[in-house]
C-alpha atoms as a printed R data frame, in Angstrom:
    type eleno elety resid chain resno       x       y       z
1   ATOM     1    CA   UNK     A     1 137.975  92.685  95.243
2   ATOM     2    CA   UNK     A     2 135.423  90.696  97.334
3   ATOM     3    CA   UNK     A     3 136.927  87.744  98.832
4   ATOM     4    CA   UNK     A     4 135.937  84.515  97.367
5   ATOM     5    CA   UNK     A     5 134.038  82.133  99.963
6   ATOM     6    CA   UNK     A     6 135.867  79.005 101.037
7   ATOM     7    CA   UNK     A     7 134.276  75.747  99.684
8   ATOM     8    CA   UNK     A     8 133.644  73.102 102.588
9   ATOM     9    CA   UNK     A     9 135.292  70.280 101.934
10  ATOM    10    CA   UNK     A    10 133.160  67.054 102.166
11  ATOM    11    CA   UNK     A    11 134.636  63.603 103.262
12  ATOM    12    CA   UNK     A    12 135.956  61.788 100.334
13  ATOM    13    CA   UNK     A    13 133.662  59.175 100.378
14  ATOM    14    CA   UNK     A    14 130.805  61.351 100.553
15  ATOM    15    CA   UNK     A    15 131.751  63.574  97.488
16  ATOM    16    CA   UNK     A    16 132.274  60.456  95.599
17  ATOM    17    CA   UNK     A    17 128.957  58.722  95.613
18  ATOM    18    CA   UNK     A    18 126.952  60.056  98.814
19  ATOM    19    CA   UNK     A    19 126.579  58.802 102.419
20  ATOM    20    CA   UNK     A    20 124.896  55.415 101.369
21  ATOM    21    CA   UNK     A    21 128.004  54.343  99.284
22  ATOM    22    CA   UNK     A    22 130.418  54.600 102.267
23  ATOM    23    CA   UNK     A    23 131.772  51.213 103.003
24  ATOM    24    CA   UNK     A    24 132.411  51.692 106.372
25  ATOM    25    CA   UNK     A    25 128.627  52.757 106.960
26  ATOM    26    CA   UNK     A    26 127.404  49.589 105.315
27  ATOM    27    CA   UNK     A    27 129.631  47.295 107.290
28  ATOM    28    CA   UNK     A    28 128.467  49.177 110.430
29  ATOM    29    CA   UNK     A    29 124.704  48.683 109.547
30  ATOM    30    CA   UNK     A    30 125.145  45.029 108.488
31  ATOM    31    CA   UNK     A    31 126.802  44.683 111.988
32  ATOM    32    CA   UNK     A    32 123.932  46.361 113.921
33  ATOM    33    CA   UNK     A    33 121.274  44.502 112.157
34  ATOM    34    CA   UNK     A    34 122.812  41.173 113.127
35  ATOM    35    CA   UNK     A    35 123.247  42.338 116.730
36  ATOM    36    CA   UNK     A    36 119.732  43.182 116.706
37  ATOM    37    CA   UNK     A    37 118.705  39.833 115.458
38  ATOM    38    CA   UNK     A    38 120.560  38.200 118.042
39  ATOM    39    CA   UNK     A    39 119.271  40.432 120.715
40  ATOM    40    CA   UNK     A    40 115.654  39.480 119.384
41  ATOM    41    CA   UNK     A    41 116.401  35.701 119.401
42  ATOM    42    CA   UNK     A    42 117.630  35.783 123.303
43  ATOM    43    CA   UNK     A    43 114.571  37.980 124.523
44  ATOM    44    CA   UNK     A    44 112.516  35.173 122.739
45  ATOM    45    CA   UNK     A    45 114.699  32.390 124.262
46  ATOM    46    CA   UNK     A    46 114.242  33.939 127.529
47  ATOM    47    CA   UNK     A    47 110.730  34.638 127.253
48  ATOM    48    CA   UNK     A    48 110.299  31.062 126.531
49  ATOM    49    CA   UNK     A    49 112.282  29.762 129.586
50  ATOM    50    CA   UNK     A    50 110.432  32.060 131.875
51  ATOM    51    CA   UNK     A    51 107.243  30.624 130.501
52  ATOM    52    CA   UNK     A    52 107.933  26.942 130.645
53  ATOM    53    CA   UNK     A    53 109.132  27.721 134.318
54  ATOM    54    CA   UNK     A    54 105.877  29.399 135.150
55  ATOM    55    CA   UNK     A    55 103.910  26.388 133.781
56  ATOM    56    CA   UNK     A    56 106.154  24.065 135.728
57  ATOM    57    CA   UNK     A    57 105.521  25.675 138.859
58  ATOM    58    CA   UNK     A    58 101.300  25.882 138.416
59  ATOM    59    CA   UNK     A    59 101.553  22.289 137.581
60  ATOM    60    CA   UNK     A    60 103.766  21.548 140.637
61  ATOM    61    CA   UNK     A    61 101.434  23.700 142.633
62  ATOM    62    CA   UNK     A    62  98.365  21.542 141.388
63  ATOM    63    CA   UNK     A    63 100.076  18.276 142.059
64  ATOM    64    CA   UNK     A    64 101.034  19.296 145.375
65  ATOM    65    CA   UNK     A    65  97.526  20.316 146.337
66  ATOM    66    CA   UNK     A    66  95.522  17.248 145.146
67  ATOM    67    CA   UNK     A    67  97.869  15.369 147.477
68  ATOM    68    CA   UNK     A    68  97.470  17.936 150.581
69  ATOM    69    CA   UNK     A    69  93.915  19.300 150.130
70  ATOM    70    CA   UNK     A    70  92.434  16.701 147.917
71  ATOM    71    CA   UNK     A    71  91.641  19.139 144.956
72  ATOM    72    CA   UNK     A    72  89.403  17.657 142.516
73  ATOM    73    CA   UNK     A    73  88.594  18.236 138.686
74  ATOM    74    CA   UNK     A    74  86.488  21.183 139.370
75  ATOM    75    CA   UNK     A    75  88.697  23.176 141.864
76  ATOM    76    CA   UNK     A    76  91.331  22.836 139.063
77  ATOM    77    CA   UNK     A    77  89.064  24.074 136.460
78  ATOM    78    CA   UNK     A    78  88.035  27.088 138.712
79  ATOM    79    CA   UNK     A    79  91.428  28.020 139.179
80  ATOM    80    CA   UNK     A    80  92.113  28.197 135.354
81  ATOM    81    CA   UNK     A    81  89.294  30.241 134.884
82  ATOM    82    CA   UNK     A    82  90.088  32.441 137.831
83  ATOM    83    CA   UNK     A    83  93.762  33.180 136.642
84  ATOM    84    CA   UNK     A    84  92.299  33.795 133.330
85  ATOM    85    CA   UNK     A    85  89.690  36.429 134.885
86  ATOM    86    CA   UNK     A    86  92.642  38.053 136.637
87  ATOM    87    CA   UNK     A    87  94.743  38.515 133.722
88  ATOM    88    CA   UNK     A    88  92.264  38.783 130.781
89  ATOM    89    CA   UNK     A    89  94.887  39.894 128.207
90  ATOM    90    CA   UNK     A    90  97.055  36.798 128.752
91  ATOM    91    CA   UNK     A    91  96.453  33.788 126.803
92  ATOM    92    CA   UNK     A    92  97.472  30.001 128.070
93  ATOM    93    CA   UNK     A    93  95.214  29.436 131.098
94  ATOM    94    CA   UNK     A    94  92.226  27.399 129.338
95  ATOM    95    CA   UNK     A    95  91.360  24.493 130.898
96  ATOM    96    CA   UNK     A    96  93.149  22.200 128.428
97  ATOM    97    CA   UNK     A    97  96.117  24.085 129.225
98  ATOM    98    CA   UNK     A    98  96.005  23.874 132.994
99  ATOM    99    CA   UNK     A    99  95.842  20.368 132.748
100 ATOM   100    CA   UNK     A   100  98.461  20.049 130.262
101 ATOM   101    CA   UNK     A   101 100.752  21.882 132.995
102 ATOM   102    CA   UNK     A   102  99.614  19.790 135.715
103 ATOM   103    CA   UNK     A   103 100.786  16.701 133.296
104 ATOM   104    CA   UNK     A   104 103.731  18.338 132.452
105 ATOM   105    CA   UNK     A   105 105.014  18.268 135.991
106 ATOM   106    CA   UNK     A   106 103.514  14.949 136.722
107 ATOM   107    CA   UNK     A   107 105.423  13.113 133.660
108 ATOM   108    CA   UNK     A   108 108.909  14.146 135.143
109 ATOM   109    CA   UNK     A   109 108.052  14.108 138.882
110 ATOM   110    CA   UNK     A   110 108.862  10.314 139.205
111 ATOM   111    CA   UNK     A   111 111.639  10.494 136.886
112 ATOM   112    CA   UNK     A   112 114.400  12.689 138.429
113 ATOM   113    CA   UNK     A   113 117.800  13.070 137.381
114 ATOM   114    CA   UNK     A   114 120.986  11.032 139.370
115 ATOM   115    CA   UNK     A   115 120.892  13.789 141.870
116 ATOM   116    CA   UNK     A   116 117.619  13.157 143.077
117 ATOM   117    CA   UNK     A   117 114.352  15.389 142.888
118 ATOM   118    CA   UNK     A   118 113.969  18.221 140.207
119 ATOM   119    CA   UNK     A   119 114.206  21.484 141.784
120 ATOM   120    CA   UNK     A   120 111.844  24.498 141.300
121 ATOM   121    CA   UNK     A   121 112.511  24.606 137.828
122 ATOM   122    CA   UNK     A   122 112.379  21.962 134.969
123 ATOM   123    CA   UNK     A   123 115.224  20.324 133.250
124 ATOM   124    CA   UNK     A   124 117.075  22.953 131.371
125 ATOM   125    CA   UNK     A   125 116.358  21.125 127.857
126 ATOM   126    CA   UNK     A   126 113.016  21.549 128.590
127 ATOM   127    CA   UNK     A   127 112.967  25.129 129.245
128 ATOM   128    CA   UNK     A   128 114.831  25.444 125.843
129 ATOM   129    CA   UNK     A   129 112.147  24.200 123.734
130 ATOM   130    CA   UNK     A   130 108.456  25.696 123.110
131 ATOM   131    CA   UNK     A   131 105.740  24.673 125.099
132 ATOM   132    CA   UNK     A   132 103.648  22.913 122.718
133 ATOM   133    CA   UNK     A   133 106.665  20.917 122.038
134 ATOM   134    CA   UNK     A   134 106.871  19.907 125.679
135 ATOM   135    CA   UNK     A   135 103.269  19.094 125.176
136 ATOM   136    CA   UNK     A   136 103.927  16.496 122.466
137 ATOM   137    CA   UNK     A   137 106.670  15.002 124.232
138 ATOM   138    CA   UNK     A   138 104.295  14.410 127.142
139 ATOM   139    CA   UNK     A   139 101.457  13.250 125.594
140 ATOM   140    CA   UNK     A   140 102.964  10.889 122.834
141 ATOM   141    CA   UNK     A   141 105.938   9.361 124.848
142 ATOM   142    CA   UNK     A   142 105.978   7.362 128.118
143 ATOM   143    CA   UNK     A   143 109.503   7.022 129.052
144 ATOM   144    CA   UNK     A   144 111.864  10.192 130.596
145 ATOM   145    CA   UNK     A   145 114.891   9.104 128.743
146 ATOM   146    CA   UNK     A   146 113.025   9.435 125.075
147 ATOM   147    CA   UNK     A   147 111.590  12.601 125.921
148 ATOM   148    CA   UNK     A   148 114.929  14.222 126.808
149 ATOM   149    CA   UNK     A   149 116.394  12.594 123.915
150 ATOM   150    CA   UNK     A   150 113.800  14.247 121.614
151 ATOM   151    CA   UNK     A   151 113.839  17.721 123.197
152 ATOM   152    CA   UNK     A   152 117.652  17.425 122.697
153 ATOM   153    CA   UNK     A   153 117.290  16.765 118.921
154 ATOM   154    CA   UNK     A   154 114.587  19.577 118.586
155 ATOM   155    CA   UNK     A   155 117.431  22.038 120.043
156 ATOM   156    CA   UNK     A   156 120.071  20.596 117.686
157 ATOM   157    CA   UNK     A   157 118.197  20.438 114.669
158 ATOM   158    CA   UNK     A   158 115.642  23.275 115.224
159 ATOM   159    CA   UNK     A   159 112.398  20.978 114.619
160 ATOM   160    CA   UNK     A   160 109.170  22.437 114.321
161 ATOM   161    CA   UNK     A   161 106.252  21.106 116.507
162 ATOM   162    CA   UNK     A   162 105.067  19.097 113.301
163 ATOM   163    CA   UNK     A   163 108.463  17.687 112.254
164 ATOM   164    CA   UNK     A   164 108.949  16.557 115.890
165 ATOM   165    CA   UNK     A   165 105.620  14.881 115.941
166 ATOM   166    CA   UNK     A   166 106.644  13.113 112.543
167 ATOM   167    CA   UNK     A   167 110.006  11.810 114.067
168 ATOM   168    CA   UNK     A   168 108.233  10.398 117.214
169 ATOM   169    CA   UNK     A   169 105.772   8.573 114.853
170 ATOM   170    CA   UNK     A   170 108.248   7.186 113.035
171 ATOM   171    CA   UNK     A   171 110.373   5.892 115.988
172 ATOM   172    CA   UNK     A   172 113.371   7.934 114.729
173 ATOM   173    CA   UNK     A   173 115.224   7.294 118.286
174 ATOM   174    CA   UNK     A   174 115.198   3.472 118.001
175 ATOM   175    CA   UNK     A   175 116.465   3.744 114.330
176 ATOM   176    CA   UNK     A   176 118.936   6.490 114.261
177 ATOM   177    CA   UNK     A   177 122.724   5.079 114.151
178 ATOM   178    CA   UNK     A   178 121.263   1.398 113.655
179 ATOM   179    CA   UNK     A   179 122.637   0.470 110.330
180 ATOM   180    CA   UNK     A   180 125.451  -2.242 109.581
181 ATOM   181    CA   UNK     A   181 128.688  -0.538 108.996
182 ATOM   182    CA   UNK     A   182 132.410  -0.873 108.838
183 ATOM   183    CA   UNK     A   183 132.794   2.961 109.753
184 ATOM   184    CA   UNK     A   184 134.905   2.350 112.849
185 ATOM   185    CA   UNK     A   185 137.136   0.017 111.092
186 ATOM   186    CA   UNK     A   186 138.136   2.346 108.304
187 ATOM   187    CA   UNK     A   187 137.462   5.879 109.619
188 ATOM   188    CA   UNK     A   188 138.730   7.952 112.802
189 ATOM   189    CA   UNK     A   189 136.765   7.909 115.664
190 ATOM   190    CA   UNK     A   190 134.969  11.566 115.564
191 ATOM   191    CA   UNK     A   191 134.412  10.887 111.832
192 ATOM   192    CA   UNK     A   192 133.005   7.547 112.061
193 ATOM   193    CA   UNK     A   193 130.794   8.521 115.238
194 ATOM   194    CA   UNK     A   194 129.124  11.323 113.206
195 ATOM   195    CA   UNK     A   195 128.788   8.961 110.095
196 ATOM   196    CA   UNK     A   196 126.916   6.123 112.248
197 ATOM   197    CA   UNK     A   197 124.583   8.503 113.875
198 ATOM   198    CA   UNK     A   198 123.780   9.802 110.319
199 ATOM   199    CA   UNK     A   199 122.455   6.274 109.348
200 ATOM   200    CA   UNK     A   200 119.096   4.659 110.211
201 ATOM   201    CA   UNK     A   201 117.613   1.091 110.035
202 ATOM   202    CA   UNK     A   202 115.418   0.752 108.665
203 ATOM   203    CA   UNK     A   203 114.879   3.854 106.621
204 ATOM   204    CA   UNK     A   204 111.031   4.493 106.350
205 ATOM   205    CA   UNK     A   205 109.563   5.614 102.980
206 ATOM   206    CA   UNK     A   206 106.070   5.407 103.862
207 ATOM   207    CA   UNK     A   207 105.476   8.393 101.222
208 ATOM   208    CA   UNK     A   208 105.934   6.154  98.443
209 ATOM   209    CA   UNK     A   209 104.114   3.044  97.228
210 ATOM   210    CA   UNK     A   210 105.526  -0.087  95.893
211 ATOM   211    CA   UNK     A   211 104.496  -3.385  94.490
212 ATOM   212    CA   UNK     A   212 106.410  -6.534  95.420
213 ATOM   213    CA   UNK     A   213 108.007  -6.914  91.830
214 ATOM   214    CA   UNK     A   214 109.095  -3.231  91.724
215 ATOM   215    CA   UNK     A   215 112.497  -2.146  90.067
216 ATOM   216    CA   UNK     A   216 115.025   0.138  91.406
217 ATOM   217    CA   UNK     A   217 114.362   2.741  89.104
218 ATOM   218    CA   UNK     A   218 110.563   2.697  90.170
219 ATOM   219    CA   UNK     A   219 112.180   3.357  93.517
220 ATOM   220    CA   UNK     A   220 114.387   6.166  92.458
221 ATOM   221    CA   UNK     A   221 111.453   7.866  90.638
222 ATOM   222    CA   UNK     A   222 109.153   8.174  93.725
223 ATOM   223    CA   UNK     A   223 112.067   9.162  95.998
224 ATOM   224    CA   UNK     A   224 112.745  11.885  93.712
225 ATOM   225    CA   UNK     A   225 109.192  12.900  93.171
226 ATOM   226    CA   UNK     A   226 109.073  13.283  96.996
227 ATOM   227    CA   UNK     A   227 112.595  14.667  97.307
228 ATOM   228    CA   UNK     A   228 111.515  17.046 100.393
229 ATOM   229    CA   UNK     A   229 110.321  14.218 102.401
230 ATOM   230    CA   UNK     A   230 113.323  11.856 101.255
231 ATOM   231    CA   UNK     A   231 115.836  14.228 102.761
232 ATOM   232    CA   UNK     A   232 113.882  14.716 106.055
233 ATOM   233    CA   UNK     A   233 114.133  11.059 106.552
234 ATOM   234    CA   UNK     A   234 117.734  10.971 105.575
235 ATOM   235    CA   UNK     A   235 118.279  13.509 108.330
236 ATOM   236    CA   UNK     A   236 119.944  16.920 108.871
237 ATOM   237    CA   UNK     A   237 122.740  17.845 106.469
238 ATOM   238    CA   UNK     A   238 122.082  15.806 103.166
239 ATOM   239    CA   UNK     A   239 122.329  18.030 100.155
240 ATOM   240    CA   UNK     A   240 120.898  16.176  96.969
241 ATOM   241    CA   UNK     A   241 123.484  16.388  94.190
242 ATOM   242    CA   UNK     A   242 121.982  13.989  91.491
243 ATOM   243    CA   UNK     A   243 120.076  10.739  90.179
244 ATOM   244    CA   UNK     A   244 121.634   8.414  88.139
245 ATOM   245    CA   UNK     A   245 124.468  10.678  88.354
246 ATOM   246    CA   UNK     A   246 127.464   9.677  85.463
247 ATOM   247    CA   UNK     A   247 130.367   9.009  86.330
248 ATOM   248    CA   UNK     A   248 133.677   7.241  84.481
249 ATOM   249    CA   UNK     A   249 135.844   4.462  85.759
250 ATOM   250    CA   UNK     A   250 138.438   3.919  83.153
251 ATOM   251    CA   UNK     A   251 136.538   3.160  80.042
252 ATOM   252    CA   UNK     A   252 133.100   2.071  81.679
253 ATOM   253    CA   UNK     A   253 130.278   4.473  82.202
254 ATOM   254    CA   UNK     A   254 128.998   4.070  85.883
255 ATOM   255    CA   UNK     A   255 125.581   5.457  86.947
256 ATOM   256    CA   UNK     A   256 125.010   6.198  90.719
257 ATOM   257    CA   UNK     A   257 121.377   5.944  91.774
258 ATOM   258    CA   UNK     A   258 121.547   8.907  94.313
259 ATOM   259    CA   UNK     A   259 124.429  11.269  95.044
260 ATOM   260    CA   UNK     A   260 124.521  13.225  97.777
261 ATOM   261    CA   UNK     A   261 126.969  15.493  99.930
262 ATOM   262    CA   UNK     A   262 126.798  15.728 103.652
263 ATOM   263    CA   UNK     A   263 127.351  19.173 104.827
264 ATOM   264    CA   UNK     A   264 128.512  18.326 108.639
265 ATOM   265    CA   UNK     A   265 130.484  15.312 107.617
266 ATOM   266    CA   UNK     A   266 132.001  17.137 104.600
267 ATOM   267    CA   UNK     A   267 131.987  14.082 102.166
268 ATOM   268    CA   UNK     A   268 130.085  12.667  99.403
269 ATOM   269    CA   UNK     A   269 127.175   9.903 100.051
270 ATOM   270    CA   UNK     A   270 126.335   7.584  97.750
271 ATOM   271    CA   UNK     A   271 122.896   5.708  97.966
272 ATOM   272    CA   UNK     A   272 122.115   2.627  95.870
273 ATOM   273    CA   UNK     A   273 118.793   1.281  96.216
274 ATOM   274    CA   UNK     A   274 118.128  -2.639  96.010
275 ATOM   275    CA   UNK     A   275 114.546  -3.913  95.544
276 ATOM   276    CA   UNK     A   276 115.960  -7.140  97.129
277 ATOM   277    CA   UNK     A   277 117.904  -9.095  99.652
278 ATOM   278    CA   UNK     A   278 121.409  -7.765 100.151
279 ATOM   279    CA   UNK     A   279 123.969  -9.522  98.147
280 ATOM   280    CA   UNK     A   280 127.915  -9.250  98.904
281 ATOM   281    CA   UNK     A   281 128.164  -8.305  95.368
282 ATOM   282    CA   UNK     A   282 126.281  -5.032  96.091
283 ATOM   283    CA   UNK     A   283 129.286  -4.031  98.415
284 ATOM   284    CA   UNK     A   284 131.756  -4.698  95.638
285 ATOM   285    CA   UNK     A   285 129.903  -2.454  93.076
286 ATOM   286    CA   UNK     A   286 129.748   0.304  96.038
287 ATOM   287    CA   UNK     A   287 133.495   0.012  96.730
288 ATOM   288    CA   UNK     A   288 134.072   0.702  92.724
289 ATOM   289    CA   UNK     A   289 131.549   3.820  92.770
290 ATOM   290    CA   UNK     A   290 133.285   5.147  96.097
291 ATOM   291    CA   UNK     A   291 136.773   5.203  94.286
292 ATOM   292    CA   UNK     A   292 135.598   6.908  91.272
293 ATOM   293    CA   UNK     A   293 133.773   9.567  93.287
294 ATOM   294    CA   UNK     A   294 137.058   9.950  95.491
295 ATOM   295    CA   UNK     A   295 139.031  10.412  92.244
296 ATOM   296    CA   UNK     A   296 136.822  12.699  90.151
297 ATOM   297    CA   UNK     A   297 134.272  14.632  92.593
298 ATOM   298    CA   UNK     A   298 136.192  14.703  96.110
299 ATOM   299    CA   UNK     A   299 138.014  18.166  96.830
300 ATOM   300    CA   UNK     A   300 140.634  19.147  98.852
301 ATOM   301    CA   UNK     A   301 139.386  19.625 102.350
302 ATOM   302    CA   UNK     A   302 136.638  16.629 101.681
303 ATOM   303    CA   UNK     A   303 136.381  13.833 103.633
304 ATOM   304    CA   UNK     A   304 136.447  10.261 102.192
305 ATOM   305    CA   UNK     A   305 132.928   9.154 100.291
306 ATOM   306    CA   UNK     A   306 130.640   7.111 102.315
307 ATOM   307    CA   UNK     A   307 128.220   4.546 100.570
308 ATOM   308    CA   UNK     A   308 124.878   3.372 101.747
309 ATOM   309    CA   UNK     A   309 123.157   0.413 100.402
310 ATOM   310    CA   UNK     A   310 119.427   0.285 100.974
311 ATOM   311    CA   UNK     A   311 117.666  -2.829 100.500
312 ATOM   312    CA   UNK     A   312 114.421  -4.530 100.842
313 ATOM   313    CA   UNK     A   313 115.741  -7.071 103.500
314 ATOM   314    CA   UNK     A   314 119.181  -8.080 104.926
315 ATOM   315    CA   UNK     A   315 120.697 -10.904 107.245
316 ATOM   316    CA   UNK     A   316 122.838  -8.908 109.926
317 ATOM   317    CA   UNK     A   317 125.577 -11.332 110.337
318 ATOM   318    CA   UNK     A   318 126.128 -11.815 106.328
319 ATOM   319    CA   UNK     A   319 126.246  -8.232 106.045
320 ATOM   320    CA   UNK     A   320 128.857  -7.878 108.823
321 ATOM   321    CA   UNK     A   321 131.119 -10.661 107.217
322 ATOM   322    CA   UNK     A   322 130.515  -9.080 103.893
323 ATOM   323    CA   UNK     A   323 131.919  -5.674 104.736
324 ATOM   324    CA   UNK     A   324 134.535  -6.766 107.461
325 ATOM   325    CA   UNK     A   325 137.574  -6.864 104.928
326 ATOM   326    CA   UNK     A   326 136.365  -3.557 102.796
327 ATOM   327    CA   UNK     A   327 138.708  -0.565 103.211
328 ATOM   328    CA   UNK     A   328 136.012   1.909 102.101
329 ATOM   329    CA   UNK     A   329 133.145   3.249 104.508
330 ATOM   330    CA   UNK     A   330 129.937   1.411 103.703
331 ATOM   331    CA   UNK     A   331 126.525   0.936 105.585
332 ATOM   332    CA   UNK     A   332 123.618  -1.439 104.895
333 ATOM   333    CA   UNK     A   333 120.221  -0.557 106.122
334 ATOM   334    CA   UNK     A   334 116.450  -2.100 105.306
335 ATOM   335    CA   UNK     A   335 113.826   0.458 103.948
336 ATOM   336    CA   UNK     A   336 110.397   0.237 104.377
337 ATOM   337    CA   UNK     A   337 107.268   1.457 102.208
338 ATOM   338    CA   UNK     A   338 103.283   1.555 101.905
339 ATOM   339    CA   UNK     A   339 101.716  -0.219  99.176
340 ATOM   340    CA   UNK     A   340  98.531   1.607  98.621
341 ATOM   341    CA   UNK     A   341  97.996   4.720 100.720
342 ATOM   342    CA   UNK     A   342 100.198   7.141  98.678
343 ATOM   343    CA   UNK     A   343  99.561   5.516  95.275
344 ATOM   344    CA   UNK     A   344  99.631   8.236  92.253
345 ATOM   345    CA   UNK     A   345  96.548   9.369  90.987
346 ATOM   346    CA   UNK     A   346  96.629   7.641  87.722
347 ATOM   347    CA   UNK     A   347  97.321   4.308  89.513
348 ATOM   348    CA   UNK     A   348  94.658   4.950  92.172
349 ATOM   349    CA   UNK     A   349  92.045   4.903  89.589
350 ATOM   350    CA   UNK     A   350  93.115   1.399  88.553
351 ATOM   351    CA   UNK     A   351  92.258   0.193  92.140
352 ATOM   352    CA   UNK     A   352  88.698  -0.902  93.066
353 ATOM   353    CA   UNK     A   353  86.998   1.710  95.342
354 ATOM   354    CA   UNK     A   354  85.510   0.566  98.856
355 ATOM   355    CA   UNK     A   355  81.952   0.532  97.340
356 ATOM   356    CA   UNK     A   356  83.051  -1.245  94.411
357 ATOM   357    CA   UNK     A   357  84.329  -4.009  96.769
358 ATOM   358    CA   UNK     A   358  81.552  -4.197  98.909
359 ATOM   359    CA   UNK     A   359  79.218  -4.476  95.689
360 ATOM   360    CA   UNK     A   360  81.497  -7.553  94.561
361 ATOM   361    CA   UNK     A   361  81.422  -9.368  97.855
362 ATOM   362    CA   UNK     A   362  77.431  -8.849  97.813
363 ATOM   363    CA   UNK     A   363  77.756 -10.534  94.464
364 ATOM   364    CA   UNK     A   364  79.791 -13.334  95.737
365 ATOM   365    CA   UNK     A   365  77.682 -14.209  98.766
366 ATOM   366    CA   UNK     A   366  75.173 -16.118  97.352
367 ATOM   367    CA   UNK     A   367  77.625 -17.949  95.053
368 ATOM   368    CA   UNK     A   368  79.656 -19.224  98.165
369 ATOM   369    CA   UNK     A   369  78.940 -22.815  97.880
370 ATOM   370    CA   UNK     A   370  80.281 -22.683  94.115
371 ATOM   371    CA   UNK     A   371  83.851 -23.605  94.317
372 ATOM   372    CA   UNK     A   372  83.852 -23.069  90.331
373 ATOM   373    CA   UNK     A   373  82.803 -19.587  90.543
374 ATOM   374    CA   UNK     A   374  84.593 -19.053  93.923
375 ATOM   375    CA   UNK     A   375  87.687 -20.250  91.992
376 ATOM   376    CA   UNK     A   376  87.006 -17.470  88.955
377 ATOM   377    CA   UNK     A   377  86.573 -14.603  91.143
378 ATOM   378    CA   UNK     A   378  89.666 -15.338  92.804
379 ATOM   379    CA   UNK     A   379  91.678 -15.496  89.345
380 ATOM   380    CA   UNK     A   380  89.999 -12.268  88.381
381 ATOM   381    CA   UNK     A   381  91.317 -10.955  91.512
382 ATOM   382    CA   UNK     A   382  94.738 -12.176  90.630
383 ATOM   383    CA   UNK     A   383  94.519 -10.621  87.205
384 ATOM   384    CA   UNK     A   384  93.335  -7.301  88.343
385 ATOM   385    CA   UNK     A   385  96.299  -7.165  90.785
386 ATOM   386    CA   UNK     A   386  98.863  -7.784  88.334
387 ATOM   387    CA   UNK     A   387  97.792  -4.552  86.414
388 ATOM   388    CA   UNK     A   388  98.710  -2.689  89.277
389 ATOM   389    CA   UNK     A   389 102.450  -1.611  88.867
390 ATOM   390    CA   UNK     A   390 104.447   1.052  90.239
């Protein structure tokens, strides 16, 4: 009787569902993909640092040759062309970029750190950001401290070049952490410092348009319509929870203007909008909101909620007095907006165009000596202006 062939036994997990169902394999694959991505990032970072160091050395050489051998513009242009000809497959040696390298070195030549002159390499923080970011810092900022600050924030928050330009244009450095608060008095040092740095004064809402007679609801409407820009202005870590967020305080129904959760501070942040000057009653109202949010929404591990009152204007000394005896963390800051530039299309149509204004002026010029007609013209303009409400 012929012997039966022994059936080879496969690994249990392969038999059950095939190789790709093996959890060990999936885990190993996930880990290898993570390592590959990290390796790619390290390679890109290392290549960027080498590029910045190279551009620094080229700029340094040009500056030194200008001082020693009186190199002029034509020689520098020739240098860029000769380098480009020698390395035809490599970009970055155009006339514009060669002069940027010179400007890059020269911008920091007279602003060395406390230890003295810079070595052959640029400061580490500058070597850690892309070349176009460095060009923006040199071209748009004059002070060494400002350039280094924005470079550090670029690394910290991962800003793109366009975001960096927006932050510089909006003077972030002069506004960050400037809100008047009672954080140090009511929060432990690490949390209070982080919370303070998360504030600004003023907040720039130049992506919305408001009239002088605007209501808080109008501000909310436009901020939520431009939520992405609003979150960018608020800063890193803000997550939008809701608008007119309902919450109970005893038998009373409360509605919070704007509610956020801050991922770094690990707490809820209540934003109340006031289309007027700060009033001490605003702080009392905020204190109630904070108590309600902590009771109903705060989870284990969350830090106490923070309140931010954003108002049109404020008296700084009065605000300090108003917040002094509150045991809840509250900050007060102003906000600024544009009036016409970003009006919605349906409102823009109600405004006169440049041609219409010019035509009106031409009509008014012959009648300039007629006080009665001039008065009527002003009255009409006033009526037209009242129709434009946001």
